[in-house]
C-alpha positions in Angstrom: 0.0 0.0 -0.2 2.8 2.3 0.5 4.5 1.8 -2.3 1.3 2.5 -4.3 1.1 6.0 -2.6 4.7 6.7 -3.2 4.1 6.0 -6.8 0.9 8.3 -6.8 2.8 10.9 -5.1 5.7 10.9 -7.8 3.4 10.7 -10.8 1.6 13.8 -9.2 5.0 15.7 -8.5 5.9 14.9 -12.4 2.6 16.2 -13.6 2.7 19.4 -11.5 6.5 19.8 -12.8 5.5 19.5 -16.2 2.4 21.8 -16.0 4.6 24.6 -14.3 6.8 24.2 -17.2 3.6 24.5 -19.6 2.7 27.8 -17.4 6.2 29.3 -17.4 6.4 28.9 -21.2 3.1 30.6 -21.5 3.9 33.7 -19.7 7.3 33.8 -21.6 5.8 33.9 -24.9 3.0 36.1 -25.8 1.0 35.9 -29.0 1.1 38.9 -30.9 4.5 39.8 -29.9 6.7 36.5 -30.1 4.4 34.9 -32.6 1.1 35.3 -34.6 -1.3 32.7 -35.8 -2.3 32.5 -39.5 -4.6 30.8 -41.8 -1.0 29.0 -42.7 -0.7 25.8 -45.0 -1.1 22.1 -43.9 1.7 20.1 -42.9 2.2 16.6 -43.9 4.4 15.9 -40.6 4.1 17.7 -37.2 5.8 18.7 -35.4 7.6 20.9 -37.9 9.2 24.4 -38.2 9.5 25.7 -42.0 11.8 28.3 -43.1 10.4 30.4 -46.0 13.7 32.1 -47.3 15.6 33.1 -50.5 19.3 32.4 -51.2 19.3 35.8 -52.9 18.1 37.4 -49.5 21.4 39.2 -47.6 19.2 38.9 -44.1 18.3 35.0 -44.9 22.3 34.7 -45.8 23.1 35.9 -42.1 20.6 34.2 -40.2 21.3 30.9 -42.0 23.8 30.2 -39.0 21.3 31.0 -36.3 18.8 28.9 -37.9 21.3 26.1 -38.2 22.5 26.2 -34.4 18.7 26.6 -33.5 18.0 23.3 -35.3 20.8 21.7 -33.6 19.3 22.2 -30.3 15.9 21.1 -31.1 17.2 18.0 -32.3 14.9 15.3 -33.4 11.8 17.0 -31.6 10.5 18.8 -34.8 11.3 18.2 -38.4 13.0 21.2 -40.0 11.6 22.3 -43.7 12.7 25.0 -46.1 10.6 26.6 -49.0 12.1 29.0 -51.5 10.3 32.3 -52.3 10.5 33.4 -55.5 8.5 36.6 -55.1 8.1 37.3 -59.1 12.0 37.9 -59.3 13.9 35.8 -62.1 17.0 35.6 -60.3 15.0 34.7 -57.2 13.0 31.9 -59.2 16.5 30.7 -60.1 17.1 30.2 -56.7 14.1 28.4 -56.1 15.2 26.3 -58.9 18.6 25.7 -57.4 16.9 24.5 -53.9 14.6 22.1 -56.0 17.6 20.5 -57.7 19.6 20.2 -54.6 16.8 18.4 -53.0 16.4 16.2 -56.1 20.3 15.2 -56.1 20.2 14.7 -52.7 23.1 17.4 -52.3 21.2 19.8 -50.3 23.4 19.5 -47.2 26.8 20.5 -49.5 25.2 22.8 -51.4 22.9 25.1 -49.5 26.1 27.0 -48.1 27.7 27.0 -51.2 24.5 28.8 -52.8 24.5 31.5 -50.3 28.1 31.9 -50.6 28.2 31.8 -54.3 25.6 34.6 -54.7 26.9 36.7 -51.4 30.7 36.0 -51.4 31.6 35.1 -55.1 29.8 35.7 -58.5 26.3 37.1 -57.2 22.9 36.2 -58.2 22.0 33.7 -60.9 21.0 34.9 -64.3 21.0 32.0 -66.6 19.8 28.3 -66.3 23.3 27.9 -67.7 25.0 29.0 -64.4 22.8 26.8 -62.6 23.9 24.0 -64.5 27.5 25.1 -64.2 26.9 25.2 -60.2 25.7 21.6 -60.1 28.3 20.1 -62.4 30.7 21.5 -59.7 29.0 20.0 -56.9 29.3 16.7 -58.8 25.9 15.9 -60.4 26.3 15.4 -64.4 25.5 18.1 -66.8 22.7 15.6 -68.7 21.1 15.2 -65.6 20.7 18.9 -64.2 19.6 20.1 -67.6 17.0 16.9 -67.7 15.7 18.2 -64.2 15.4 21.7 -65.0 13.2 20.8 -68.2 11.1 18.3 -66.2 7.4 19.0 -65.4 8.3 18.1 -61.5 10.4 21.2 -61.6 7.9 23.4 -62.7 5.4 21.9 -60.2 7.7 22.1 -57.1 8.2 25.9 -58.3 4.4 26.2 -58.3 4.1 24.4 -54.8 7.0 27.0 -53.4 4.8 29.9 -54.6 1.7 28.3 -53.4 2.5 27.7 -50.0 4.2 31.2 -49.3 0.9 32.5 -50.8 -1.3 30.6 -48.6 1.1 31.4 -45.5 0.7 35.2 -46.2 4.6 35.5 -46.5 5.7 39.1 -46.5 9.5 38.7 -46.2 12.1 36.5 -45.8 13.5 35.0 -43.8 10.2 34.0 -41.9 9.9 30.8 -39.8 6.4 29.1 -39.6 5.4 26.4 -36.9 3.2 23.6 -37.5 1.6 25.3 -40.7 -0.1 28.2 -38.5 2.4 30.0 -36.3 4.6 32.7 -37.6 7.9 33.6 -35.3 8.2 37.4 -35.1 11.1 38.8 -36.5 13.1 39.8 -33.6 16.5 39.5 -32.5 16.9 36.1 -30.5 19.8 33.7 -29.6 19.8 29.9 -30.8 18.7 29.1 -27.0 15.7 31.6 -27.0 14.7 30.9 -30.5 14.6 27.3 -29.9 12.7 27.5 -26.9 10.1 29.3 -28.6 9.7 26.8 -31.5 9.6 24.0 -29.1 6.7 25.8 -27.1 5.0 26.7 -30.4 5.4 23.1 -31.8 3.1 21.8 -28.9 0.3 24.1 -29.7 -2.9 22.7 -31.0 
């Protein structure tokens, strides 16, 4: 009997601790200040953090390290996805295609940082599809495969899906973080610790 009572008390302490943590998080993060709820987009999996970005955007370039450090702190507790934004600009649309190609050929991990460096530290924005082909050849992808992928219906569908996601989410600037398809993080200077705590909190909301 004493053993059962001890277990019950132990469980009550655990639940009380979890409740206290939740209350503290609610007090720490305020809707309208730290995040806003939007109509958003349906997500295939949850919890998920989605970054809307462009390789052409200098702010995205500067904050890429922050987001990487933040996601390392979150680990496997949430999925991390990206959506490149075209904004109706030809050079940005070429960068959307660059992201599609990196994903298709499974070279995103190595190509992601190189794309930022190519645009902001090297040759500047892409202006022609031939430049995309040359970039991915340097990443180890055969030229014929790159050109075939760029001419495919899958490429056009991917770009259309990117634009649809940005439109439905109401994206007005990049970079923007969207959690579970409906909680948009407000632009504010945060450390990786602060940002990871906010994202973790938002990922638990219904």
